C-alpha positions as CSV (number, residue, x, y, z in Angstrom):
1,M,-26.8,5.6,-13.9
2,G,-28.0,1.8,-12.9
3,P,-25.4,-0.9,-14.2
4,L,-23.1,-0.8,-17.3
5,I,-23.5,-3.3,-20.3
6,L,-20.3,-4.4,-21.2
7,T,-18.9,-4.5,-25.0
8,N,-17.8,-7.8,-26.3
9,I,-14.3,-6.6,-25.7
10,G,-15.0,-5.5,-22.2
11,L,-16.1,-9.0,-21.9
12,A,-13.0,-11.1,-23.2
13,K,-10.6,-9.1,-21.5
14,L,-12.4,-9.9,-18.1
15,A,-13.0,-13.3,-18.4
16,S,-9.0,-14.2,-19.7
17,A,-8.3,-11.7,-16.6
18,T,-6.2,-14.2,-14.0
19,P,-4.8,-12.9,-10.2
20,E,-1.4,-13.3,-12.2
21,D,-2.5,-11.1,-15.3
22,Q,-5.3,-8.7,-13.6
23,L,-7.3,-6.6,-15.8
24,E,-6.2,-2.7,-15.5
25,I,-8.5,0.3,-15.9
26,K,-6.5,3.6,-16.1
27,S,-9.3,6.2,-17.4
28,V,-13.6,6.8,-17.2
29,A,-14.4,8.0,-20.3
30,V,-18.2,9.4,-20.8
31,G,-20.3,10.0,-23.8
32,D,-23.9,11.7,-24.2
33,S,-24.7,10.1,-27.2
34,D,-28.5,8.4,-27.2
35,A,-27.7,6.0,-29.8
36,P,-28.9,2.7,-29.3
37,I,-26.3,0.0,-27.5
38,D,-24.3,-1.9,-29.3
39,P,-21.7,-4.6,-27.9
40,T,-19.7,-4.6,-30.9
41,T,-18.9,-0.6,-30.3
42,T,-15.2,-0.4,-29.5
43,A,-15.2,3.4,-28.7
44,L,-18.0,5.6,-27.4
45,N,-20.7,7.0,-29.7
46,N,-19.8,11.0,-28.5
47,E,-17.3,11.4,-26.1
48,V,-17.3,14.4,-24.0
49,W,-14.9,14.0,-21.1
50,R,-12.0,11.6,-20.2
51,G,-10.1,11.2,-16.8
52,D,-8.7,9.3,-14.6
53,S,-9.7,6.2,-12.3
54,S,-10.1,5.5,-9.3
55,L,-8.3,2.3,-7.9
56,P,-11.6,-0.5,-7.9
57,I,-13.5,-0.3,-5.1
58,R,-15.8,-3.7,-4.1
59,D,-19.3,-3.2,-4.3
60,P,-20.1,-3.9,0.2
61,M,-23.7,-5.1,-1.2
62,D,-22.2,-8.0,-3.8
63,A,-18.7,-8.8,-4.2
64,K,-18.5,-10.2,-7.5
65,V,-19.6,-6.2,-8.3
66,L,-16.1,-3.6,-8.8
67,I,-16.5,0.3,-8.6
68,F,-14.6,2.3,-10.6
69,E,-15.3,6.3,-10.1
70,G,-13.7,9.4,-12.0
71,V,-14.5,13.0,-11.2
72,I,-15.5,14.9,-13.6
73,P,-14.6,19.0,-12.2
74,A,-16.8,21.5,-12.2
75,S,-15.8,23.4,-15.0
76,I,-17.1,20.7,-17.0
77,G,-20.4,20.2,-18.1
78,G,-23.3,20.7,-20.3
79,F,-23.9,17.3,-21.4
80,T,-26.0,14.2,-20.0
81,I,-23.7,11.3,-19.3
82,R,-25.5,8.1,-21.2
83,E,-22.6,6.3,-22.3
84,V,-19.2,5.1,-20.2
């Protein structure tokens, strides 16, 4: 999966984050909709799983990139991740 496209709301929250008022990511959600990407959306088109997010991991290749991980249990499946 390549880089993700942030929604307008996500971009606004990211832009307003400061060291004193940091952006907090608590969960990761995935969906399997193949609907066109729309930055005005406020939810996944077809959420199929949601779980806890890791703390941010700074990409060693690009200091401007943060990585958040979630672990989907092996017992969950039957879908292709197309939206996060």
